[in-house]
C-alpha positions as CSV (number, residue, x, y, z in Angstrom):
1,M,17.5,18.3,16.6
2,K,15.1,15.6,15.5
3,R,14.6,15.4,11.8
4,P,11.1,15.0,10.4
5,Q,10.0,11.4,9.8
6,L,7.1,10.3,7.7
7,D,5.0,8.2,10.1
8,S,1.5,8.0,8.6
9,M,-1.0,9.0,6.0
10,L,-4.7,9.6,6.2
11,L,-6.8,7.9,3.6
12,A,-10.3,9.3,3.5
13,S,-13.3,7.2,2.4
14,T,-17.0,7.1,2.3
15,D,-16.7,3.4,3.4
16,P,-13.7,3.1,5.8
17,D,-14.6,-0.4,7.0
18,R,-14.6,-1.8,3.5
19,L,-11.3,-0.1,2.7
20,R,-9.7,-1.3,6.0
21,D,-10.9,-4.8,5.4
22,W,-9.4,-4.9,1.9
23,Y,-6.0,-3.6,3.0
24,A,-5.9,-6.0,5.9
25,A,-6.9,-9.0,3.7
26,V,-4.5,-8.4,0.8
27,L,-1.4,-6.9,2.6
28,D,-1.4,-8.5,6.1
29,P,-0.5,-5.5,8.3
30,A,1.5,-5.9,11.5
31,D,-1.5,-4.4,13.4
32,S,-5.1,-3.5,12.5
33,N,-6.9,-1.4,15.2
34,T,-9.6,1.1,15.6
35,V,-8.5,4.2,17.6
36,D,-11.3,6.6,18.2
37,H,-13.0,6.7,14.8
38,Y,-9.8,5.9,12.8
39,R,-9.0,2.5,11.3
40,V,-5.3,2.2,11.9
41,L,-3.1,-0.3,10.0
42,R,0.6,-0.6,10.7
43,F,3.0,-1.6,8.0
44,G,6.5,-1.7,9.4
45,G,6.9,1.7,11.1
46,F,4.3,3.4,8.8
47,H,0.7,3.8,9.8
48,L,-2.2,4.0,7.3
49,L,-5.1,5.8,9.0
50,I,-8.5,5.4,7.3
51,D,-11.3,7.7,8.2
52,R,-14.8,8.5,7.0
53,R,-15.1,11.8,5.3
54,D,-18.3,13.4,3.9
55,D,-16.2,15.8,1.6
56,V,-14.9,13.0,-0.6
57,G,-16.6,11.0,-3.3
58,P,-16.9,7.2,-3.2
59,E,-14.1,6.9,-5.8
60,A,-10.7,8.6,-6.0
61,A,-11.0,11.5,-8.5
62,D,-7.3,11.5,-9.5
63,P,-5.9,8.1,-8.3
64,A,-2.5,8.5,-9.9
65,R,-1.8,11.6,-7.8
66,V,-0.7,9.5,-4.8
67,I,0.4,5.9,-5.2
68,L,0.8,3.8,-2.1
69,N,3.9,1.6,-2.6
70,F,4.2,-1.6,-0.6
71,D,7.5,-3.5,-0.4
72,V,6.5,-7.2,-0.1
73,A,8.3,-10.4,0.3
74,D,6.1,-12.4,-2.1
75,A,4.4,-10.3,-4.8
76,R,2.8,-13.3,-6.4
77,A,1.0,-14.2,-3.1
78,V,-0.2,-10.6,-2.6
79,A,-1.4,-10.4,-6.3
80,G,-3.2,-13.7,-5.7
81,R,-5.0,-12.3,-2.6
82,M,-5.9,-9.2,-4.6
83,D,-7.3,-11.4,-7.4
84,E,-9.4,-13.4,-4.9
85,R,-11.0,-10.1,-3.8
86,G,-11.8,-9.1,-7.4
87,T,-9.3,-6.3,-7.4
88,E,-9.0,-4.2,-10.6
89,W,-5.5,-4.1,-12.1
90,V,-3.9,-0.9,-13.6
91,A,-0.8,-2.9,-14.4
92,P,-0.8,-6.6,-13.6
93,L,2.1,-8.3,-11.9
94,E,5.2,-8.4,-14.1
95,E,8.8,-9.4,-13.6
96,R,11.5,-7.0,-14.7
97,D,15.1,-8.2,-14.3
98,G,14.3,-10.3,-11.2
99,N,12.1,-7.6,-9.6
100,F,8.3,-7.8,-9.5
101,F,5.9,-4.8,-9.9
102,A,2.1,-4.5,-10.1
103,T,-0.3,-1.6,-9.7
104,A,-3.9,-2.2,-8.5
105,K,-6.9,-0.2,-7.4
106,D,-8.1,-0.4,-3.9
107,P,-11.9,-0.5,-3.4
108,D,-12.0,3.4,-3.5
109,G,-9.9,3.5,-6.7
110,N,-6.7,4.6,-5.1
111,Y,-3.6,3.2,-6.8
112,V,-1.6,0.6,-4.8
113,Q,1.7,-0.6,-6.1
114,V,3.2,-3.9,-5.0
115,I,7.0,-4.1,-5.3
116,Q,9.3,-7.1,-4.7
117,L,12.9,-6.3,-5.3
118,S,15.5,-9.0,-6.0
119,E,18.2,-9.6,-3.4
120,E,20.7,-8.3,-6.0
121,H,18.8,-5.0,-6.4
122,L,18.5,-4.6,-2.6
123,A,22.2,-5.2,-2.2
124,A,23.0,-2.6,-4.8
125,M,20.8,-0.1,-3.2
126,E,22.4,-0.7,0.2
127,G,25.8,-0.3,-1.3
128,A,24.8,3.0,-2.9
129,Q,23.5,4.3,0.4
130,A,26.6,3.2,2.2
131,G,28.7,5.2,-0.2
132,T,26.8,8.5,0.6
């Protein structure tokens, strides 16, 4: 029996083109397409679908409820692209024991976390998973 797999999430917006353009510019998705009326961005095997909705406000009412975490190869470069686009920071980029973390707001106010884990941390996580 096939186990459930998280494949995508729908992000509703009053301005989906603006939101898609921001994600595409700062996070460089593998694909950026429009399918029917959805803006579809692919990050690895995960799809971010952005759609216009009239039942949401122009800004996220409770942005900490869902935080989009992006594992990146170069957190400094991503943070730089976010700065170039005037992104508001919740928590600016910081290094913690060789790992980098930052939390920003997308144009609709949703929280987006950028994470760059050190090779040592990744190896330790892989070792822990192999032991289970």
